[in-house]
Structures are given as C-alpha cells and as structure tokens.
C-alpha positions, 0 to 999 in steps of 0.5 A: 708711916708708923715707926714702932710695932705699937704704932703699926698695930694701932694703925691696923686697928684704926682701919678696922675701927673706922670701917666699923664706925662707918657701917654704924653711921650708915645704919643710923642714916638708914634708920632716919630715912625709914622714919622720914619715908613713913612720915612722908607716906602720911600714915601716922600709926605706921610712922609711930611704929617705924619710929619706935623700932628705929629710935633704939638704933639711934640711941645705941649708936649715940651710946657708942659715941659714934655720934654725939648724944645731943645729935641723937636727941636732935634727930629724935626730937625732929622726927617725933615732931614730924610724926606729931604734925601728921593729921 
C-alpha cells in the first residue's frame, strides 16, 4: 500500500490511465479486425477504403506510445500486403 500522499495520488492516477490505455488497445484491435473482415470478404476496393479509415487509428495509438511504433508498422504492412494480394 502507498505510504505517502504523493504515492497514493499516483496509484489513483495509474488506475485511471490503465483504464484509458485498455480502451485504446481495444479500439486498435477493433480497427484491425474491421480491416481483416473486409479482406476476407474479398472486395479489394472496400478493403482499401476500410484500411484508409483505420490506419489513422493505428498511427494515433502508436503516437501515444500505447503500442510500439514498430508494432503499428508491422500491423499496417501485413494488412496492406493482404489487401494487395486480393485479386
């Protein structure tokens, strides 16, 4: 348990920040799933549109350091490759 007033406050702030970060990670996963679903549907034009909409979400979450920038780049690269592979 936190012993000083400062440590108690930091513990309260950490709880709030953790909840915020968790919601941001959830938003990231939802964005990735939307793109995957569009790719699996097989419509390249629709998949590209969904990709363009959701890539900004991936970038913003990486900018906030909730995920590493390389992880964001890896997600974008793999999703882009999956879209390009569509006939």
